[in-house]
C-alpha positions as CSV (number, residue, x, y, z in Angstrom):
1,X,-19.4,12.0,-1.5
2,X,-16.4,12.6,-3.8
3,X,-16.2,11.2,-7.0
4,X,-13.2,9.2,-7.8
5,X,-11.5,7.8,-11.3
6,X,-11.9,3.7,-11.8
7,X,-8.7,3.5,-13.6
8,X,-10.2,0.7,-15.9
9,X,-10.6,-1.4,-13.1
10,X,-13.0,-2.6,-14.5
11,X,-11.1,-4.4,-17.3
12,X,-10.0,-7.3,-15.1
13,X,-11.4,-7.5,-11.3
14,X,-8.3,-9.5,-9.8
15,X,-5.6,-7.2,-10.7
16,X,-6.1,-4.3,-8.5
17,X,-3.9,-1.7,-9.1
18,X,-3.0,0.3,-6.1
19,X,-3.4,3.6,-7.2
20,X,-6.9,2.6,-7.5
21,X,-6.8,2.5,-3.9
22,X,-5.3,5.5,-3.0
23,X,-7.6,7.4,-5.3
24,X,-10.4,5.4,-3.2
25,X,-9.4,6.3,-0.4
26,X,-8.7,10.0,-1.1
27,X,-12.8,10.4,-2.0
28,X,-13.9,8.8,1.0
29,X,-11.8,9.5,4.2
30,X,-12.5,12.8,6.4
31,X,-11.4,15.9,4.6
32,X,-9.5,16.2,7.9
33,X,-8.4,13.2,8.1
34,X,-4.4,12.8,9.6
35,X,-2.9,10.4,6.8
36,X,0.4,8.8,8.0
37,X,2.6,5.8,5.8
38,X,5.1,3.9,5.9
39,X,8.5,4.0,3.6
40,X,8.5,2.6,0.3
41,X,5.8,2.3,-2.2
42,X,2.7,3.0,0.1
43,X,4.1,6.5,1.1
44,X,4.4,7.2,-2.9
45,X,0.7,6.3,-3.1
46,X,-0.2,8.5,-0.7
47,X,1.9,11.6,-1.9
48,X,0.8,11.2,-5.5
49,X,-3.0,10.5,-4.9
50,X,-4.2,11.6,-1.3
51,X,-5.0,15.4,-1.8
52,X,-3.8,17.9,1.2
53,X,-6.9,20.6,0.7
54,X,-6.6,22.7,3.9
55,X,-6.9,20.6,7.0
56,X,-5.4,17.1,6.4
57,X,-2.6,16.6,7.5
58,X,0.3,13.8,6.0
59,X,3.6,12.4,8.5
60,X,5.8,10.0,6.2
61,X,9.6,9.1,6.1
62,X,10.9,11.1,4.1
63,X,14.7,11.6,4.3
64,X,15.1,8.7,6.6
65,X,13.3,5.9,5.1
66,X,12.5,3.9,8.2
67,X,10.9,0.8,7.6
68,X,7.7,0.4,9.6
69,X,7.4,3.7,11.1
70,X,3.8,4.0,9.3
71,X,1.3,2.5,12.5
72,X,3.6,3.4,15.2
73,X,3.5,7.3,14.1
74,X,-0.1,6.9,13.6
75,X,-0.7,5.5,17.0
76,X,0.6,8.5,18.3
77,X,-1.2,10.5,15.6
78,X,-4.7,9.2,17.2
79,X,-3.9,9.4,20.3
80,X,-3.1,13.5,19.9
81,X,-5.9,14.2,18.2
82,X,-8.6,11.4,19.3
83,X,-11.6,13.3,17.2
84,X,-9.8,12.8,14.0
85,X,-9.5,10.1,11.5
86,X,-6.3,9.0,11.5
87,X,-5.2,6.5,8.5
88,X,-1.9,4.5,8.2
89,X,-0.9,3.6,4.5
90,X,1.1,0.6,5.3
91,X,2.9,-2.1,3.4
92,X,3.3,-5.5,3.9
93,X,6.5,-5.8,5.0
94,X,6.5,-2.9,7.4
95,X,3.4,-3.9,9.0
96,X,4.7,-7.6,9.2
97,X,8.0,-6.2,11.4
98,X,5.4,-4.6,14.1
99,X,3.0,-7.1,14.0
100,X,2.9,-6.9,18.1
101,X,1.5,-3.3,17.7
102,X,-1.5,-4.9,16.7
103,X,-2.1,-6.2,20.0
104,X,-1.6,-2.7,21.7
105,X,-4.7,-1.4,19.3
106,X,-6.9,-3.3,21.4
107,X,-5.1,-3.4,24.8
108,X,-5.3,0.3,24.5
109,X,-8.5,0.4,22.4
110,X,-7.1,2.8,19.8
111,X,-9.5,3.4,16.8
112,X,-6.8,3.4,14.1
113,X,-7.5,2.4,10.8
114,X,-4.9,0.6,9.0
115,X,-4.4,0.2,5.4
116,X,-2.5,-2.6,3.9
117,X,-0.9,-2.8,0.0
118,X,-0.5,-6.4,0.3
119,X,1.7,-6.9,-2.9
120,X,4.0,-9.8,-1.2
121,X,7.1,-7.6,-1.4
122,X,9.4,-5.2,-0.3
123,X,8.2,-3.2,-3.4
124,X,10.6,-0.4,-3.6
125,X,13.4,-2.4,-3.1
126,X,12.4,-4.9,-6.1
127,X,11.9,-2.0,-7.7
128,X,15.5,-0.7,-6.7
129,X,17.6,-4.0,-8.0
130,X,16.0,-3.8,-11.3
131,X,16.4,-0.5,-11.9
132,X,20.4,-1.4,-11.6
133,X,19.5,-3.9,-14.2
134,X,19.8,-6.9,-11.3
135,X,17.6,-10.0,-11.0
136,X,16.1,-8.9,-7.8
137,X,16.4,-11.5,-4.7
138,X,15.7,-11.7,-1.0
139,X,12.7,-9.4,-1.7
140,X,9.8,-11.7,-2.2
141,X,7.0,-12.4,1.3
142,X,4.8,-14.6,2.5
143,X,2.2,-13.0,3.9
144,X,-1.1,-14.4,6.1
145,X,-4.5,-12.5,5.4
146,X,-3.7,-9.8,7.3
147,X,-8.1,-9.2,7.9
148,X,-7.9,-12.9,9.2
149,X,-5.0,-12.0,11.0
150,X,-6.3,-8.5,12.7
151,X,-9.8,-10.4,13.3
152,X,-7.9,-12.9,15.7
153,X,-6.0,-9.8,17.8
154,X,-9.5,-8.5,18.1
155,X,-9.3,-5.8,15.5
156,X,-12.1,-5.5,12.7
157,X,-10.6,-7.1,9.4
158,X,-11.3,-6.8,5.6
159,X,-8.9,-8.8,2.9
160,X,-9.9,-7.9,-0.2
161,X,-8.7,-9.0,-3.8
162,X,-11.3,-8.1,-6.6
163,X,-12.3,-4.6,-7.0
164,X,-15.8,-6.0,-7.2
165,X,-15.4,-6.2,-2.9
166,X,-13.3,-3.0,-3.0
167,X,-15.6,0.0,-2.1
168,X,-18.0,-2.1,-0.1
169,X,-15.2,-3.5,2.1
170,X,-13.5,0.2,2.6
171,X,-16.5,1.5,3.5
172,X,-16.8,-0.9,6.4
173,X,-13.3,-0.2,7.5
174,X,-13.9,3.5,7.9
175,X,-17.2,3.4,9.3
176,X,-16.0,0.9,12.1
177,X,-15.3,2.1,15.0
178,X,-13.0,0.3,17.4
179,X,-9.5,-0.6,15.2
180,X,-9.7,-1.6,11.4
181,X,-7.6,-3.0,9.2
182,X,-8.1,-2.9,5.4
183,X,-6.1,-5.8,3.7
184,X,-5.6,-5.3,-0.2
185,X,-3.8,-7.9,-2.7
186,X,-2.7,-5.2,-4.8
187,X,-0.3,-5.7,-8.5
188,X,2.9,-6.8,-7.7
189,X,4.4,-6.1,-10.8
190,X,3.2,-1.8,-10.3
191,X,6.0,-0.1,-11.8
192,X,6.7,3.2,-9.5
193,X,7.3,6.1,-12.3
194,X,10.0,9.0,-11.4
195,X,8.7,12.4,-12.4
196,X,11.8,12.6,-14.4
197,X,12.9,8.7,-16.3
198,X,16.5,8.7,-16.8
199,X,18.5,6.6,-19.5
200,X,20.4,4.7,-17.5
201,X,16.9,3.5,-15.8
202,X,15.7,2.8,-18.6
203,X,18.9,0.7,-19.7
204,X,18.7,-1.0,-16.4
205,X,15.6,-2.2,-16.2
206,X,15.9,-3.6,-19.3
207,X,18.6,-5.0,-18.6
208,X,16.9,-7.0,-16.0
209,X,14.0,-7.7,-18.5
210,X,16.9,-9.5,-20.3
211,X,18.7,-11.6,-17.2
212,X,15.2,-12.8,-15.5
213,X,14.4,-14.2,-19.3
214,X,17.8,-16.3,-18.8
215,X,17.4,-17.0,-15.1
216,X,14.0,-18.7,-16.0
217,X,10.9,-15.7,-14.9
218,X,10.2,-15.3,-18.2
219,X,6.6,-15.0,-16.6
220,X,7.3,-12.2,-14.6
221,X,8.8,-9.9,-17.3
222,X,5.3,-10.5,-19.1
223,X,3.4,-10.1,-16.3
224,X,4.9,-6.8,-15.8
225,X,4.4,-5.3,-19.4
226,X,1.0,-6.7,-19.0
227,X,-0.4,-5.0,-16.2
228,X,1.1,-2.0,-16.5
229,X,1.4,-1.4,-20.7
230,X,-1.3,-3.9,-21.3
231,X,-3.9,-3.6,-19.1
């Protein structure tokens, strides 16, 4: 089994960074796995933390930014290559747009692996608003336990809220024979840093911080700093 970095996760087991989840998946997935991602932050974690190698294949929506494309595209990939491991890296917002397809997985007996980055928000939209200096609105989500939801649909499901239980859950999820879903509660305040940081982005984020404090959302600003820079 390949090794992976723990990214300092043992400092606070309840704070799961999405990079840590992606790094672990990279180490445990098959060398010829097919990875499919939704648009948004889950796509960033795939592109930055899943190693390509010579046999792995990747599918995402780079130019179009189509929401909820991960699961249906992964279903098609699994049907086209039934002998290969196919993993859909889904955002919680995207998954909820097409939850009915969970029933399709069961009905058509498609042994797809779904990994849900569960941060209770449209994370990329939220980040774009903040970089522009805006206090984000209408990006929060009230999500269920997707592991239990999967089980109700007849799919093997796991729900993880601590790094202590992440690895055994991921091992069981990858080993499941039929369709399986791994729901991981990741840090909602995770910053997605661009390769080159522009001064306007720094200024915009600082302006968001000021507006958020004035709007009574000081705790969010504190969590943003603590979870990204003081971990």
